[in-house]
N, C-alpha and C positions, 0 to 999 in steps of 0.2 A: 432590528439590527442589534447585535450583541456588543457590549462595551469591551474595549480592548483591555487586557489584563497585564499590561506591561509591568514587569517587576513583581507581579503578584502570582502566587501559586494557584492552580486550579485543578479540579478533578476533570480529566478529559470527558468523562461520561456526562458531565454537567452541560456540555455544549450540545447544541441542536445538531443532529446528524443530517448529512446529505444522503438521501436514499435513492435518488434517481440516477439515470444514466443517459448520456448523449448518444449511445450506440443504438442503431436501428436493429430490428430483428433481422436475422436470427441470433445476433450477438447479444442483444439486450438480455435475453433470458439466461445467458451464460454467466452474467455478472450480478443479476438481481435475484433475490434481495441482498442488499449489503448496506452497511452503515459506514460513512466516512465523516470524521470530525476534523476540521481544519485547525489544528493546534497553532500553527505558525500565524494564521490570520488572527486568531484570538489574542495573540501577543503583539500584533502589529509588525511582525517580521516581514521584511520586504525582499531579502535575498536568499531565503531558504523556506521551503515549503515542508510542513510536517503534517502528515495525516495519521490519525488513529483509525484503523480500519478493522471492521468486524465482518467476517465472511462466514455464512453458514455452510454446512457440508455440501460438497459438490459444486461450489461456485468458484469463479475466477475473479481475480482482482481487476484484470483488464485483458484486452486482446493482446497478442504478442506484438511488441513494439520496441523501438529504441529512440533515444534522444540524441540530437546533434549538438545541443547547447546546455544540457543539464546532466548532472551526475545524480545517482540515486543510491540510497542506503536503505536496507530493509532489516528490521529487527523483529523477530517473532516473540511476542509476549506470551502466548499460550497456543496450544494445539500443534498441528503439523501442516506444512504447506509444501507443495512440490514447485520448485523453481525450474523453469525451462529456458535454456539458452542454446546457442549453437553448439556448446560443449555437451549438451544432453540434459537429462533431468537430475535434479539433486533434491533430496528430502531435507527440509529445514525443520527443526523441532524447537520448542520453547527454549529461549536463551541463545539461539544461534542468530547470526547476522551475515549479511553479504553486502558488498559495495560494488556498484556498477559504474565504471568510469566512462567518460566520453570517448576515450581512446578505444575502449573495448568494442563499442558499436555492435553489440550482440543483442538481437531482439530478445526481450524478456517477457515472461508471463508467469505469474504465481497462481497456482490453482490448487484447490483442495483435492487430495487423493481420496476417492470413495472408500478404498480399503482402509486407509488410515482413519478416516472419519468414523468408521464403525468401531474401531478399537481404542481411540484416544479420547476425543472430546466432541461435543456437538457443534462447536464453532472454533474458529481461530481468531486471534487478535494480533495485529501487527502495528508497528510504527513504520511508515514509509516516508523518508525524508529525501528532498531533492533540492538542488540549487535552482534559483529562479533568475539569477542575473545572467547577462550576456557573458560569453567567454572572454578572457583577457585577450587583448590585441597586441 
C-alpha cells in the first residue's frame, strides 16, 4: 500500500499503475494494455477521482458508458484521442479538454484513432477526473 501524499507534490509516474481490466472478452482486448494511476487516491481525496491514463495506439479508455451520479473531465496531456458521444466523434489533441455533466447523460468513449496514431505519437496521456460523491439532494 502506498503512503498518502496529502499536501506533498509527487510525480504521477512514481505511482504504481493499474494495468488490468474488469471487462470480459471481447472487450478486454480493446482496452488493454493501458496504465492508470490513481492520483486522487494517492492524495487521500474522497470526493474526486483523478486518473493519469496512458493508452497505446489503437486502444480505448473504456467501453461507451455514462454516469448517473458522476461528472467527468478529461484533459489530454499528449497525443490525440477521439471522443465519441451522441453528438458524434471529436478529435481531442494535447492541451484540449472536455467536461461531461450528469445532465448531458451522453454515453462516452475515448479511443485512439489508428490514423492519428501513425502521424502523431506512439501513445496518449490524459488526466480523467470525476466526482465520486452522491449528487446533491
